N, C-alpha and C positions, 0 to 999 in steps of 0.2 A: 639461800642453800648452799649446800658440800657437793662436790662432785661426787655421782653417782654414777654405778654401774647401769647394765641397760633393764634388765630385772628390776634393780630398785626403782627404776625412771618408770617403768609401767607402774607397778606397784601404787608410786605416788601419784601418777596421773589419773589412774583409777578411783584413788583415796579423794585427791583434790573434786576431780568429779564428783563424785558420791555424797561430798561433805557442800559444794556447792549449792544442793537444793534446798539443804536446811540445816543446822545445827544436827551435828552428832556425837555419841559418848563414842569413847576410844574402843571399849567393848563392840559396840556396833562396824566401825571402820575396820576394826580386825578380822568381825566374820567377814564382812563384804569380801574383802582380800582372801581369805583362805577358801569361801564359794567360788573365787574366781580362780582360785589353784594355785596360789601364791606358799610359796615355804615359810615356817614360820619365823626363819632368822630374817627374809626380806619384809613380813609383814612386823614386828617387832620395831627394825630399823625406821621404816616408814611411820607408822605410828610415832615413835619418839621422834623423829623430825618433824613432824608436825605439831605435837608438844611443843617442840623449841620453840618454832615460828609464831607460835601462839593460838593456831588454827583448831585445835581440840583441846578443851578445858571440861573436863568432868562437871567443876565445880559449878563452874560460869551454865553449864548447859543445862544441869539440874535447877539451880533457878528460874532458869528460861520456860524451860519444861512446867516446872510446879505453876511459877505465874501464868503460864500461857492456856493449861487444863483449869485452872480456878476460873479464870476470866471468860473463857469461850465455852467449858466444856460444863463449868458449875461442878466440878469433881469434889469430893471431898478427901480429906488429907489421905486417909489409908489406901484409897484407888492410885492417887500420885503416886503414894511411897512403894507402894507393889509395881508400879511401872517403872518407876526408877531401877529397882531391883533388877525388872528383867533387863532393861537396858546392860544393866552391868555396871550399873554405878555403885564406887565402893561405900561401903557400910558408913564409913565414918560423916562422906559426903550427906548418904541418905540422914543421918542421925543430925547431923547440921541446918538441912531444911526442916527437916521437921520439928524442929527447935523455934523456927520461924511461924509456924502457925499459931495466931492467935484465935482464942474461944470467939470475939465477935466477927472475925473474918470467917471460920465453921460455920457460926449461927446467921449470918447473912448468906454466904453461897448457899446452906441448905435452904433457907428460907428463898432465895431467889429460883433455886434448882424448881421446890415446888411449887410454886408460884408460875411455872413455865411448865412443869409436866401436866397442871389442870387447868392449863389455856388449850396445853394439847388435845389432852383428853377431853376436853368439856365438861369437865367437873366443876360444881358449885364449892364454893368453900365448905359449905356446911356438908360435910362426909358421913355417910352411913359406914356403920362397923367396917364391912368389907374393904368401903373405899381407904377408911384410917388403914387398915392392915396391908392394902396396895403400895399406898403414899409410904407406908414406912419401909415398903420391901423397897421400892423405886430408890427411895434416900440410900437405903444400907448397899443396895447395890451400886451407887455412885460414892460409896466412900466414906459414908458418912459413921462415926459412932453414936450407939443410942441416946445419951444425953442433949445430942446435938438433933436427933431426929426429934427427939421428944418436945423440945422446945420448939421447933421451926411448926410440930402438926400442934401445939399447945398455943401458939400466938400466930395460929393461920389465917384469920379475920384481920390480923394487924398487916400484914406481908401481902394480902390480895386486895388490886382497886378492882373495887365492883363496876 
């Protein structure tokens, strides 16, 4: 890294400590530095330096976050894409990530989320009308589109281990 003023070194130190905990987006780092009281020129310089050094990469971050949310939280694409937007990921990267979702992955993730939900609630695979409505709302809240939810609910017995 290049020679910095003391203010820039401080911003860089804060940013490095912040990104050492887990991957972050450029906007998350900039927001953290702003919260710590750094001036916009210092923030821009620090973020640019971290990008040049390869420590910040919004595209890589978006892909990692997306995979993590699918694998660990069984989230659907709508909820993941919304989170990426909230984290300041540029729209062109979000569109690229959205293009990576396959119908099979969505259906499998929805079925897994439904299975976990039923187990956690202690519900049987044969749901009454209220149970189906609750399951639908749960999957909708997880970010799955309606056709995927209907498919998961329709194939309920196929995806539940009894």
